[in-house]
N, C-alpha and C positions, 0 to 999 in steps of 0.2 A: 534672816528667818523671821524677825519680828514683824516684817511687812508682808509676809506670805499670806495671801487671802485664801480663806476656806469657802468653798461654794457648796451649798446644801440645797437639794431639791426635795420637796415634800409632796407626795400624792395624798391629799387629805380626803378622808371619808368620815362618815358619821361616827363610826366606832373605832377606826384605826388610822394611824399615820404611817406611811411608808417613806422612809428617809434614805437618801443617798448623799454621801459626803465625798467631795473632792478637795484635796489640798494642793494648791499651786498647780503644777503641770501633771499631776497624777493622771494616769490613763484609766485605771480601774477603780471605781468608787467603792467605798465601804457602805453597805446597805444593811438596814435593820428595820424592825417593825415595833411600834409601841401603841398602846391604847390612846385614843383621843380624849384625854381627860386633862383638867387643869394641872393636877399634880404631875402627870407624865410630861406635859409640856414644860413645866418648870424644871424638871430633871433634865430634859433635853437641852434647855438653855444653859444650865450649869455645866453639862457635859461639853457643849460646844465652846463655852468660854474657857473651860479648863484645858481642853485638848488642842485648841486652835492656837498656832503661834502668832497669828495676826488677826485682822478684822474678819468677820464672818458675814457672808451674804446669803440669805435664804430666799428661796423662790417657791411659790405654790400658786395653783390656778385659782382664779376667781370662780366662785360657784356657790352652792347652797351653804357652805360653811361660813360665808360672809367674811368679815374683817376681824372677828374676835381672835382668831389664831394669830393674825398679823400683830395685833396689839399685845398679845401675850409674849410673842417672840422678840419684839423690838426692845433692845436694851442699849447700853452705851457702846458695846462691842458688836452686837448682833443687829444687822440691818435686814429687814424683811420686805420683799416686794411681792405684791399680788399681781399676777400677770394675766393678760387678756387671753383666754383660751383660743379664740378664733384666729389670733395672730401668731400662734406657735407654729414654727416651720415643721412640715411633715414630709417624709419621704414617700413618693408615690407607690413604691413597691413594698412598703412596710405593711405586713399583714398580721403581725403578732403584737398584741397589746396586753400588758399586765401591769399591775400596780407598781412593782419594782422597776420595770422598764420605764414607766412614766416618770418615776422619781429620778432615775438615772438620767433620763433625757432632759429633765428640767435643770439638773445640776450642770450637765455638759453645755446646754444651750445658754444657760445663764453665764457660765464662764466665758463663752464666746461672744457675749453681748448681743444675742439674737432674740431676746425676749422683750416684749413690750409691757411695761408696768402700767397698771391703772392707777388713777388718783383716788386713794381711800378717803372717804369722808370722816370728819370728826364724829365722835359719839353724838354730839348735839345735832349735827347735820344729818346723821343717819336717822335719828329719831324723827326729825321733821320730814325726811324723805319717806319713812315708813307711814307717817300720817297722810302724806300726799298720795301714796300708793293705796292706802286703805280707802281713801276717798274715791279713787278711780275704780277700785274693786266694787265699791258700793254702787257706783254709776253703772258698771257692767251688770251687776246683779239686778238692778232696777230694770235695765233694758231687757234682760232675760225674762224677768217676771212679767213684764208687759207683753213680750212676744208670746209667751205661753197663753196668756188670756186672749190676745188678738187671734191666735191660731184656733183656739177653742171656738170663738165667735164665728170665725170664717168657716169652720167645719159645719157649724149649725146654720149657716146661711144668714147670719145677722150682720148687716153692714151699716156703718154710721157714715153719713155724708159730710159731716163737719170736721172740724179740727179735733184730732184725737188727744186724749189725756188732759182735757180741760174739765172744769167743773160740770159743764153741760154734758160732756161725754160720760163722766162718771155717773151722773144722774140717769142717763139713758141706759147704761149698763145695769145699774141697780134696779131699774124698773122693768127689765125684760122678763116676760113670762116664760116659765119652764114647765114642761109637762111631767118630768120625772124628778123626784126629790134628789136623786144622786147628782143631777146636773146643777141644781142649786148649791149643793154641798161643794162641788168642784169650783164653781164660780166664787163662792164666799171664801174658799181657801186661797184662790189666786188673788182676790182683792185684799185679803189679810196680808199676804206676802208683799204685795205692792205697798200697802200702807206702812208696813214694818220697814221696808227698805228705804222708802222715802223719808221716814223719820231718822234712820241711820245717816242718810245723805245730808239732811239738814243739820244734824249735830256735828258731823265732820266739817261741813262748810263753815259752821260757826266757829269751830276751833281754828281752822285755817285763817279765817278773817281776823280773829283775835291775834294770832301770831303775826299776821301781816302788819299790824299796827305797832309791833315791838321791834327793838333792835335785835339782830342786824338786818332785818328784812324791810323795815319801814322805808328807807331811802330807795333801794333798788325796785321795790314794788311800785313806789310812786313814779319812778322813771319808766318802767314798763307800761304802766297805765296810760302814759302819754301816746302810746301807739294805738292805732285803730284796730279793733278786734281783740284787744287784750285788756281784761279787767282784773280785779283783785285775785280771784281764785286761779285763773289761768297763769297770772304772774307768779303766784306762790308755788304752783306746781312746777313751773319752769325753773325757778330758783332752787327749789328743793331737789330737783333731779340733777341740775348742773353743779350745784354747790361750789360756785366760784367761777367767774368768767376769766379770771387771770390765768387759769391753766391752759387756755387756748391761745396760742401765740398769734393766730391770724383768723380772719373770718372763714377761710377755707378749712382750717382745722376744725372749727365748730360745725361747718356743713358736713364734713366727713364723719365726725363723731355722731351726728344725727342721722346718718345714712341717706342724706339728700343729694349726694353727688352721683352722677351716672357711673355705672360700671364700665370698664374698658378692657378690651382684649385686642392688643395691637401686636403685630409681628411684621418686621420688614417695612415695606411701604404701605401696608394695609392697617388702617386704624378703625376699630369697630367699637362703638359705644352703645350700651344697652340701657335697660331700665335702672332706676336708682338702686344703690346697694342695699338699702333697708337694714343696715347694721346699726349698732349703737342703741341710743335711747329711743324706743318706740313711742313713749308717752309724749315727750316733747315734740317729736316729729308730728304726731297727730294733732297736737295743740296748734302748731304753727300752720299746718295745712288748713285747719278749721279757721284760723285767723286770716289766712290768705284769701278766703272767699270774700271778705269785706272790701278788698281792694278792687273789686270789679265795679264799684260805684265811683263816681267822680270825686276828686279830692274835696273835702269839706270838713269843717269843725262844728259838729252839732252841739247841742246843749250839754249832753252827758259828757262828751269828750272834753269840752271846754271846762266843765266842772272838775274832771279828773286832772287836767293840766294846771289847775290853779296852784300857784306857789312852787311849781317845779322849775328847774334850771332852764335858761334859754338855750343852752347847748343841746340838751336832750330834746326839747320841743323842736329845735331846728332839724335834728336828725329824723324825728318822727314826721315832720312835714315833708322833708325830702323823700322819705319812704312812701308817703301817700302819693306824691306826684310821680315818682318813678314807677312804683308798682302798679298803679292804675294805668299808666301809659303802657307798660309791658303787658298787663293783662288784656287790654283792649287790642293791642297790636297782635298778640298771639291768637286771640279770638277771631280777628279778621282773617287770619290764614286758616281758619276752620280746624284748629287743633282741638283735641278732646278736652273738655272743661276740667276733668280730673288731672290731666297732665299739666294744664296751665296752672292749677292751684299748687301742684307740687313745685313747679318752677318758681312761682311767686314765694312760696314758703322758703325755698332755698335762699332767695335774695333777702327775704325778711330776716332770716337768721343773721345775715351779715349786718343789717342795720341794728339789730339787738346787740350784737357784739360791739359795734361802735358806741352804743349808748352805755353799755355796762363795763366794758374793758377799762381797767385803770389807766392804761397808757394809749388808748385809742386816739388816732389823729382827729382833729376837728373836721367836720364835713365841709366840702367845698360848697360855695353858694349855688343854689339851684337857679333855674331860669325863672325870670319874673313873669307873673301872670296878671 
């Protein structure tokens, strides 16, 4: 009895927790409800440790409650897994969904070993990740503010022929004549929103740049900057979102996590592959696709890239050079077959993620020597 495992499923919400407990091979779980407060969670842990004859394994879905509940539940005897909601098995004919049913389902599937846990970040990693996401939110806010102003000018028939959002463009906007005072008020409000968001973005960029020069980010940021199309900010965003390359056992695992692998529906002798799955981390996927466009140019080491590579290990530089040669060759070969440029960039991003895995993974094999040029 001392080795009998207790399985607990929790359907977590903002105000309440719905709990289902299964001990050993029990078929009917014990269910109850409690408030989602720190005191109630501590009482739940004490109850589980007192009543369970052996170890306790708790499961709940990743979601808006984050990892705070997992950190409160984890003790010497209580192990808590945060599971991926998209990978929870579902019966096609199931039409009834309640909180208690969800908690019971988590306990039963957890006992059967059918749940896929996610890798929870440490509190320090989560803080840096939130900073990286705040920076990306500011970037999106700036894009929206600029779009609002651009659409206002388009509706009024005002067109600028040069490059947008430069100093000359801002001067042209500020010097536009308006017949109605309300139009000037709207323009000034949009410009104020753009200035405020740009200041937010600059401050967040400065914070991320400062963090990039400290441990444990200094070394991996330097390695990522050896690759074409990746500089300090994009390297920090990638590292903050992945929080450890060691959790990916192979490059294919990283590609699947980023949603860069094609979907597949095969049956019998018929194999059908479609568009990429687009699951997992959308921010890193976007950054890699943006970096992939740099590989349409011939392999070269410019002044800026040479400066970024100064003092970095030869192993990482060799991987980055191999990436330049292969990805440029692949980009041009697919372009010669008239594939859509966006599809080419996604394919290059998928292969680029494999090179990044090889550079950052602690046990990655050394790259084979590429062809001489």
